[in-house]
BAGU-997421 format. One line per field, with one value per residue: chain; y, x negated, z of N, C-alpha, C in turn. Coordinates in nm, 2 decimals, decimal comma. Layout:
BEGIN
chain <- [A:...]
nnorth <- [Y:...]
neast <- [X:...]
nup <- [Z:...]
canorth <- [Y:...]
caeast <- [X:...]
caup <- [Z:...]
cnorth <- [Y:...]
ceast <- [X:...]
cup <- [Z:...]
***
This chain:
BEGIN
chain <- [A:A:A:A:A:A:A:A:A:A:A:A:A:A:A:A:A:A:A:A:A:A:A:A:A:A:A:A:A:A:A:A:A:A:A:A:A:A:A:A:A:A:A:A:A:A:A:A:A:A:A:A:A:A:A:A:A:A:A:A:A:A:A:A:A:A:A:A:A:A:A:A:A:A:A:A:A:A:A:A:A:A:A:A:A:A:A:A:A:A:A:A:A:A:A:A:A:A:A:A:A:A:A:A:A:A:A:A:A:A:A:A:A:A:A:A:A:A:A:A:A:A:A:A:A:A:A:A:A:A:A:A:A:A:A:A:A:A:A:A:A:A:A:A:A:A:A:A:A:A:A:A:A:A:A:A:A:A:A:A:A:A:A:A:A:A:A:A:A:A:A:A:A:A:A:A:A:A:A:A:A:A:A:A:A:A:A:A:A:A:A:A:A:A:A:A:A:A:A:A:A:A:A:A:A:A:A:A:A:A:A:A:A:A:A:A:A:A:A:A]
nnorth <- [-0,78:-0,59:-0,33:-0,32:-0,57:-0,72:-0,64:-0,73:-1,00:-1,05:-0,96:-1,11:-1,37:-1,33:-1,30:-1,55:-1,64:-1,56:-1,64:-1,77:-1,58:-1,43:-1,14:-0,87:-0,66:-0,43:-0,29:0,04:0,12:-0,12:-0,35:-0,28:-0,34:-0,60:-0,62:-0,62:-0,88:-1,07:-1,40:-1,51:-1,54:-1,58:-1,49:-1,23:-0,98:-0,66:-0,44:-0,10:0,11:0,38:0,37:0,19:-0,09:-0,33:-0,29:-0,27:-0,36:-0,15:0,15:0,19:0,40:0,72:0,65:0,71:0,79:1,06:1,07:0,82:0,67:0,49:0,41:0,50:0,72:0,67:0,65:0,43:0,14:0,03:-0,26:-0,45:-0,39:-0,25:-0,09:0,21:0,39:0,54:0,63:0,55:0,33:0,17:0,11:-0,02:-0,25:-0,36:-0,37:-0,53:-0,78:-0,87:-0,88:-1,10:-1,13:-0,94:-0,75:-0,61:-0,37:-0,36:-0,23:-0,37:-0,70:-0,95:-1,26:-1,35:-1,27:-1,00:-0,67:-0,38:-0,09:0,18:0,41:0,59:0,69:1,03:1,10:1,26:1,20:1,11:0,99:0,68:0,56:0,30:0,08:-0,03:-0,11:-0,29:-0,50:-0,60:-0,67:-0,82:-1,15:-1,29:-1,21:-1,09:-1,01:-0,80:-0,74:-0,62:-0,82:-0,73:-0,42:-0,11:-0,09:-0,36:-0,47:-0,70:-0,72:-0,89:-0,97:-1,07:-0,94:-0,67:-0,33:-0,08:0,14:-0,05:-0,18:-0,39:-0,67:-1,00:-1,07:-1,13:-1,37:-1,47:-1,41:-1,26:-1,22:-1,10:-1,30:-1,52:-1,73:-1,72:-1,87:-1,78:-1,93:-2,09:-2,20:-2,06:-1,92:-2,05:-2,16:-2,19:-2,16:-2,08:-1,84:-1,87:-1,97:-1,90:-2,01:-2,20:-2,13:-1,88:-1,73:-1,75:-1,62:-1,36:-1,31:-1,24:-1,40:-1,75:-1,98:-2,24:-2,50:-2,60:-2,94:-2,98:-2,79:-2,57:-2,42:-2,08:-2,01:-2,25]
neast <- [-2,06:-1,88:-1,64:-1,44:-1,45:-1,37:-1,11:-0,99:-1,02:-0,85:-0,59:-0,55:-0,53:-0,30:-0,11:-0,06:0,12:0,36:0,69:0,91:1,20:1,18:1,23:1,03:0,85:0,59:0,35:0,20:-0,12:-0,37:-0,19:-0,03:-0,17:-0,12:0,08:-0,05:-0,13:0,07:0,17:0,16:0,46:0,61:0,91:0,95:1,07:0,97:1,00:1,03:1,03:1,10:1,31:1,33:1,37:1,20:0,93:0,65:0,31:0,02:0,01:-0,14:-0,41:-0,33:-0,07:0,09:0,38:0,49:0,71:0,76:0,69:0,54:0,59:0,36:0,30:0,17:0,13:0,34:0,45:0,75:0,97:1,17:1,51:1,48:1,60:1,72:1,77:1,91:1,73:1,87:2,02:1,80:1,69:1,90:1,90:1,65:1,69:1,91:1,82:1,74:1,50:1,26:0,98:0,74:0,45:0,19:-0,05:-0,28:-0,40:-0,45:-0,39:-0,24:-0,27:-0,02:0,12:0,20:0,19:0,00:0,01:0,06:-0,02:-0,30:-0,37:-0,41:-0,49:-0,38:-0,04:0,17:0,41:0,59:0,67:0,82:0,75:0,82:1,09:1,05:0,89:1,07:1,29:1,23:1,21:0,98:0,65:0,35:0,01:-0,23:-0,56:-0,89:-1,13:-1,27:-1,35:-1,51:-1,73:-1,78:-1,61:-1,37:-1,05:-0,84:-0,69:-0,66:-0,47:-0,29:-0,41:-0,34:-0,05:0,24:0,38:0,55:0,67:0,56:0,60:0,45:0,37:0,16:-0,19:-0,41:-0,74:-1,06:-1,22:-1,07:-0,77:-0,51:-0,27:0,01:0,13:0,36:0,20:-0,04:-0,31:-0,39:-0,65:-0,65:-0,76:-1,09:-1,32:-1,53:-1,86:-1,84:-1,81:-1,61:-1,70:-1,81:-1,59:-1,46:-1,64:-1,59:-1,35:-1,13:-0,93:-0,91:-0,93:-0,74:-0,85:-0,74:-0,67:-0,66:-0,83:-0,93:-1,11:-1,06:-0,88:-0,89]
nup <- [0,37:0,14:0,21:0,01:-0,10:0,12:0,16:-0,08:-0,06:0,16:0,07:-0,15:-0,04:0,12:-0,08:-0,15:0,03:-0,06:-0,20:-0,44:-0,50:-0,27:-0,07:-0,01:0,21:0,18:0,39:0,46:0,33:0,32:0,28:0,06:-0,16:-0,22:-0,41:-0,65:-0,68:-0,71:-0,78:-1,12:-1,30:-1,07:-0,90:-0,72:-0,51:-0,43:-0,17:-0,07:0,21:0,17:-0,01:-0,24:-0,45:-0,60:-0,67:-0,88:-1,01:-0,93:-1,13:-1,46:-1,51:-1,62:-1,69:-1,48:-1,29:-1,12:-0,97:-0,88:-0,60:-0,33:0,03:0,13:-0,01:-0,26:-0,61:-0,80:-1,00:-1,17:-1,18:-1,42:-1,36:-1,13:-0,83:-0,67:-0,37:-0,07:0,23:0,45:0,35:0,29:0,54:0,66:0,52:0,61:0,89:0,90:0,86:0,61:0,48:0,38:0,43:0,59:0,54:0,72:0,83:1,11:1,42:1,65:1,75:1,96:2,15:2,19:1,97:1,97:1,85:1,77:1,59:1,53:1,67:1,82:2,14:2,21:1,96:1,65:1,56:1,31:1,31:1,36:1,14:0,94:1,08:1,34:1,30:1,09:1,20:1,38:1,23:1,00:0,86:0,88:0,98:0,86:0,93:0,80:0,82:0,90:1,07:1,29:1,47:1,35:1,50:1,56:1,75:1,88:1,72:1,75:2,03:2,39:2,51:2,39:2,40:2,31:2,24:2,19:1,88:1,84:2,02:2,05:1,78:1,55:1,30:1,14:1,10:0,88:0,80:0,68:0,75:0,83:0,85:1,08:1,27:1,48:1,75:1,99:2,17:2,16:1,97:1,65:1,45:1,12:0,86:0,72:0,60:0,30:0,38:0,65:0,99:1,22:1,48:1,43:1,38:1,63:1,80:1,72:1,81:2,08:2,25:2,32:2,05:1,91:1,71:1,40:1,31:1,05:0,93:0,68:0,39:0,30:0,01:-0,11]
canorth <- [-0,78:-0,45:-0,31:-0,35:-0,72:-0,77:-0,61:-0,81:-1,14:-1,06:-0,94:-1,23:-1,48:-1,31:-1,32:-1,70:-1,65:-1,52:-1,75:-1,73:-1,53:-1,35:-0,99:-0,85:-0,52:-0,41:-0,17:0,14:0,09:-0,25:-0,44:-0,24:-0,40:-0,74:-0,60:-0,65:-1,02:-1,16:-1,50:-1,50:-1,62:-1,58:-1,39:-1,17:-0,84:-0,58:-0,33:0,01:0,17:0,51:0,36:0,13:-0,23:-0,37:-0,23:-0,34:-0,33:-0,01:0,19:0,21:0,55:0,79:0,62:0,73:0,87:1,12:1,05:0,69:0,65:0,40:0,47:0,56:0,83:0,63:0,62:0,28:0,11:-0,04:-0,38:-0,45:-0,40:-0,18:-0,01:0,32:0,41:0,63:0,57:0,48:0,19:0,09:0,06:-0,11:-0,38:-0,41:-0,40:-0,64:-0,91:-0,91:-0,88:-1,23:-1,12:-0,81:-0,75:-0,49:-0,36:-0,35:-0,19:-0,48:-0,81:-1,03:-1,40:-1,38:-1,21:-0,86:-0,59:-0,23:-0,04:0,30:0,53:0,58:0,80:1,14:1,14:1,31:1,09:1,16:0,91:0,54:0,51:0,19:-0,05:-0,09:-0,18:-0,40:-0,62:-0,65:-0,71:-0,91:-1,29:-1,33:-1,09:-1,13:-0,90:-0,79:-0,65:-0,67:-0,90:-0,65:-0,27:-0,07:-0,12:-0,50:-0,52:-0,78:-0,66:-0,99:-0,96:-1,15:-0,85:-0,54:-0,22:0,04:0,13:-0,16:-0,16:-0,50:-0,77:-1,14:-1,07:-1,17:-1,51:-1,51:-1,30:-1,28:-1,13:-1,14:-1,42:-1,64:-1,73:-1,76:-1,88:-1,75:-2,04:-2,08:-2,25:-1,98:-1,89:-2,17:-2,13:-2,28:-2,14:-1,99:-1,79:-1,94:-1,93:-1,87:-2,13:-2,18:-2,06:-1,74:-1,67:-1,75:-1,51:-1,23:-1,31:-1,24:-1,52:-1,88:-2,03:-2,38:-2,52:-2,70:-3,06:-2,96:-2,66:-2,56:-2,30:-1,99:-2,00:-2,38]
caeast <- [-1,95:-1,83:-1,50:-1,35:-1,44:-1,30:-0,97:-0,95:-1,01:-0,73:-0,47:-0,54:-0,48:-0,16:-0,02:-0,03:0,23:0,49:0,77:1,02:1,32:1,15:1,23:0,91:0,80:0,44:0,32:0,11:-0,26:-0,42:-0,08:0,03:-0,25:-0,06:0,16:-0,13:-0,17:0,19:0,14:0,23:0,58:0,69:1,02:0,94:1,12:0,90:1,08:0,96:1,13:1,15:1,43:1,31:1,37:1,16:0,80:0,56:0,17:-0,02:0,02:-0,26:-0,45:-0,27:0,07:0,15:0,50:0,48:0,84:0,77:0,59:0,58:0,60:0,23:0,29:0,09:0,21:0,36:0,53:0,87:1,00:1,30:1,61:1,45:1,71:1,68:1,87:1,87:1,65:1,97:2,04:1,68:1,67:2,01:1,85:1,55:1,75:2,01:1,75:1,74:1,36:1,20:0,84:0,68:0,31:0,16:-0,18:-0,28:-0,52:-0,47:-0,29:-0,28:-0,25:0,13:0,18:0,23:0,11:-0,02:-0,04:0,12:-0,09:-0,41:-0,35:-0,50:-0,51:-0,26:0,05:0,27:0,53:0,57:0,72:0,92:0,68:0,89:1,20:1,00:0,85:1,19:1,40:1,19:1,22:0,84:0,56:0,21:-0,07:-0,35:-0,65:-1,03:-1,13:-1,33:-1,36:-1,63:-1,84:-1,79:-1,53:-1,25:-0,91:-0,75:-0,72:-0,58:-0,35:-0,31:-0,43:-0,27:0,10:0,29:0,48:0,65:0,63:0,58:0,67:0,36:0,36:0,03:-0,29:-0,51:-0,86:-1,17:-1,29:-0,99:-0,62:-0,47:-0,12:0,05:0,22:0,40:0,08:-0,15:-0,36:-0,44:-0,73:-0,61:-0,85:-1,20:-1,37:-1,65:-1,98:-1,80:-1,78:-1,51:-1,77:-1,83:-1,45:-1,43:-1,72:-1,54:-1,21:-1,13:-0,87:-0,96:-0,86:-0,73:-0,89:-0,65:-0,74:-0,67:-0,90:-0,99:-1,17:-0,97:-0,88:-0,90]
caup <- [0,27:0,12:0,25:-0,10:-0,11:0,24:0,14:-0,19:0,00:0,25:0,00:-0,24:0,04:0,16:-0,20:-0,15:0,12:-0,13:-0,25:-0,53:-0,44:-0,15:-0,06:0,07:0,23:0,20:0,47:0,41:0,34:0,26:0,24:-0,07:-0,27:-0,25:-0,53:-0,77:-0,69:-0,71:-0,88:-1,25:-1,31:-0,95:-0,88:-0,58:-0,51:-0,33:-0,11:0,00:0,30:0,12:-0,09:-0,37:-0,45:-0,73:-0,70:-0,97:-0,97:-0,94:-1,27:-1,53:-1,51:-1,73:-1,70:-1,35:-1,28:-0,99:-0,90:-0,83:-0,50:-0,22:0,16:0,16:-0,11:-0,37:-0,73:-0,82:-1,12:-1,14:-1,27:-1,48:-1,26:-1,00:-0,77:-0,58:-0,27:0,04:0,35:0,54:0,30:0,30:0,68:0,68:0,46:0,70:1,03:0,88:0,84:0,46:0,43:0,41:0,47:0,60:0,55:0,79:0,89:1,26:1,50:1,75:1,76:2,07:2,13:2,19:1,85:1,98:1,75:1,79:1,47:1,50:1,72:1,92:2,23:2,19:1,82:1,59:1,52:1,22:1,33:1,35:1,01:0,95:1,13:1,45:1,24:1,01:1,28:1,45:1,14:0,90:0,91:0,90:0,98:0,84:0,96:0,71:0,88:0,92:1,19:1,40:1,45:1,28:1,59:1,58:1,86:1,84:1,71:1,80:2,18:2,48:2,54:2,32:2,49:2,25:2,25:2,10:1,78:1,86:2,12:2,01:1,65:1,44:1,27:1,08:1,09:0,78:0,80:0,58:0,81:0,87:0,86:1,21:1,30:1,61:1,79:2,13:2,25:2,14:1,83:1,58:1,34:1,01:0,74:0,74:0,47:0,26:0,45:0,79:1,07:1,33:1,59:1,39:1,40:1,77:1,86:1,68:1,86:2,23:2,30:2,27:1,93:1,88:1,57:1,34:1,26:0,90:0,90:0,54:0,34:0,24:-0,13:-0,16]
cnorth <- [-0,64:-0,45:-0,35:-0,50:-0,78:-0,76:-0,71:-0,96:-1,15:-1,05:-1,06:-1,35:-1,46:-1,33:-1,47:-1,73:-1,62:-1,65:-1,69:-1,69:-1,45:-1,20:-0,95:-0,70:-0,52:-0,28:-0,08:0,09:-0,04:-0,34:-0,41:-0,30:-0,54:-0,73:-0,64:-0,80:-1,12:-1,27:-1,49:-1,60:-1,63:-1,46:-1,34:-1,02:-0,76:-0,46:-0,22:0,09:0,31:0,50:0,30:-0,02:-0,27:-0,30:-0,32:-0,31:-0,18:0,03:0,21:0,36:0,61:0,76:0,63:0,82:0,93:1,11:0,91:0,67:0,55:0,48:0,54:0,68:0,80:0,61:0,47:0,27:0,04:-0,17:-0,37:-0,47:-0,33:-0,09:0,09:0,35:0,50:0,55:0,50:0,34:0,11:0,03:-0,03:-0,25:-0,44:-0,45:-0,51:-0,77:-0,96:-0,91:-1,02:-1,22:-0,98:-0,82:-0,61:-0,49:-0,35:-0,30:-0,30:-0,58:-0,90:-1,18:-1,44:-1,33:-1,07:-0,78:-0,44:-0,17:0,10:0,43:0,49:0,70:0,91:1,18:1,18:1,19:1,16:1,10:0,76:0,48:0,40:0,07:-0,11:-0,17:-0,30:-0,52:-0,68:-0,72:-0,81:-1,05:-1,34:-1,22:-1,15:-1,00:-0,91:-0,69:-0,71:-0,73:-0,82:-0,50:-0,24:-0,09:-0,27:-0,55:-0,60:-0,69:-0,76:-1,01:-1,06:-1,07:-0,72:-0,43:-0,09:0,03:0,03:-0,11:-0,27:-0,60:-0,91:-1,15:-1,12:-1,32:-1,55:-1,39:-1,35:-1,18:-1,17:-1,27:-1,54:-1,62:-1,79:-1,76:-1,85:-1,85:-2,02:-2,12:-2,17:-1,97:-2,02:-2,12:-2,23:-2,27:-2,05:-1,95:-1,87:-1,89:-1,89:-2,00:-2,09:-2,10:-1,91:-1,66:-1,65:-1,64:-1,37:-1,21:-1,32:-1,37:-1,64:-1,93:-2,18:-2,40:-2,63:-2,82:-3,06:-2,84:-2,67:-2,43:-2,21:-2,00:-2,14:-2,45]
ceast <- [-1,90:-1,68:-1,40:-1,33:-1,36:-1,15:-0,91:-0,93:-0,88:-0,60:-0,44:-0,48:-0,34:-0,07:0,02:0,09:0,37:0,56:0,87:1,14:1,31:1,18:1,12:0,88:0,65:0,41:0,21:-0,03:-0,29:-0,30:-0,03:-0,04:-0,20:0,02:0,08:-0,16:-0,05:0,16:0,22:0,35:0,67:0,79:1,02:0,98:1,05:0,99:1,00:1,07:1,17:1,26:1,41:1,30:1,33:1,02:0,72:0,41:0,14:-0,03:-0,13:-0,29:-0,40:-0,12:0,14:0,28:0,50:0,60:0,85:0,65:0,64:0,58:0,47:0,20:0,19:0,18:0,22:0,43:0,66:0,89:1,14:1,41:1,59:1,57:1,65:1,80:1,82:1,79:1,75:2,00:1,92:1,66:1,79:1,97:1,74:1,61:1,85:1,95:1,74:1,60:1,30:1,06:0,80:0,53:0,26:0,01:-0,17:-0,41:-0,56:-0,35:-0,33:-0,23:-0,10:0,20:0,23:0,14:0,11:-0,07:0,01:0,05:-0,20:-0,39:-0,45:-0,53:-0,37:-0,17:0,16:0,41:0,50:0,61:0,82:0,87:0,77:1,02:1,16:0,96:0,97:1,29:1,36:1,19:1,08:0,75:0,41:0,12:-0,20:-0,44:-0,79:-1,04:-1,18:-1,32:-1,49:-1,75:-1,84:-1,71:-1,41:-1,12:-0,80:-0,78:-0,63:-0,45:-0,38:-0,32:-0,37:-0,12:0,15:0,39:0,59:0,59:0,66:0,65:0,58:0,36:0,22:-0,06:-0,39:-0,62:-0,95:-1,24:-1,20:-0,84:-0,58:-0,32:-0,10:0,16:0,26:0,29:-0,04:-0,19:-0,43:-0,52:-0,71:-0,71:-0,97:-1,26:-1,50:-1,77:-1,96:-1,77:-1,67:-1,57:-1,78:-1,70:-1,43:-1,51:-1,67:-1,39:-1,20:-1,06:-0,93:-0,87:-0,86:-0,76:-0,80:-0,73:-0,75:-0,73:-0,96:-1,04:-1,06:-0,99:-0,89:-0,76]
cup <- [0,26:0,16:0,14:-0,12:0,00:0,21:0,03:-0,14:0,08:0,17:-0,10:-0,16:0,08:0,04:-0,21:-0,05:0,06:-0,19:-0,35:-0,46:-0,31:-0,17:0,04:0,09:0,26:0,27:0,40:0,43:0,26:0,21:0,10:-0,18:-0,30:-0,38:-0,65:-0,78:-0,68:-0,81:-1,00:-1,25:-1,18:-0,94:-0,74:-0,60:-0,40:-0,29:-0,05:0,08:0,27:0,02:-0,22:-0,35:-0,59:-0,77:-0,79:-0,92:-0,98:-1,09:-1,32:-1,53:-1,64:-1,76:-1,57:-1,37:-1,14:-0,91:-0,84:-0,73:-0,39:-0,08:0,19:0,06:-0,23:-0,49:-0,76:-0,96:-1,07:-1,23:-1,32:-1,37:-1,13:-0,96:-0,68:-0,49:-0,16:0,15:0,44:0,49:0,31:0,44:0,72:0,63:0,56:0,84:1,02:0,86:0,70:0,40:0,48:0,47:0,48:0,62:0,61:0,83:1,04:1,31:1,60:1,73:1,88:2,05:2,14:2,06:1,86:1,90:1,79:1,66:1,43:1,56:1,81:2,01:2,21:2,05:1,76:1,53:1,43:1,24:1,31:1,22:1,03:1,03:1,25:1,40:1,17:1,09:1,35:1,36:1,04:0,95:0,94:0,89:0,96:0,86:0,86:0,78:0,88:1,06:1,31:1,37:1,38:1,37:1,64:1,70:1,81:1,83:1,74:1,95:2,26:2,50:2,47:2,43:2,44:2,26:2,14:2,00:1,79:1,95:2,06:1,88:1,53:1,43:1,23:1,07:0,98:0,78:0,69:0,63:0,82:0,85:0,99:1,23:1,45:1,65:1,94:2,22:2,24:1,99:1,77:1,46:1,23:0,89:0,78:0,60:0,43:0,33:0,60:0,86:1,17:1,45:1,56:1,42:1,55:1,84:1,83:1,73:2,01:2,28:2,24:2,15:1,94:1,74:1,51:1,30:1,11:0,85:0,76:0,51:0,27:0,09:-0,19:-0,14]
***
């Protein structure tokens, strides 16, 4: 499967986690694509930690406004009623528990729901951005990531090996292969991609997965 197809499958599935009235923060990278798949008619307010409430879909080529950017420095559009404010106000919103859902990428997630997504030791780090605040302050955290590394090693581990962004904070993991819920009893496999079996997902995952009795195909 092409990387583009993988990302589209992931973000389309995450868009189904949105609900009317939600305030949602989309992290840098793949999560920002969720803005293009908000269900028609749904009232969802997207927040960017650089000080914007009311992000719309990516702009049509030729209609970009260079003053409108998200936290990843990508040009974006605005919806009716969009508000702009300082980073201090933005993080007060995040830290105050006013974000219903945060969607983040990850390098590693473990079976307890801990996440590592801000640095790899020895490589240049520009900063952790808002990730540490978002995983601590959002009411629910969904991880959007490919299931394995480029050399086919699991990214869902028994224990994260990279510096942690947050401890026991992830609720749901969505990959191109599966939807996995993090529970007090461990990881539960709830959905699998078309053409993928539960065994396929387990082989690509380090910790043991409990298979939901209601296991279904992603997108159905």
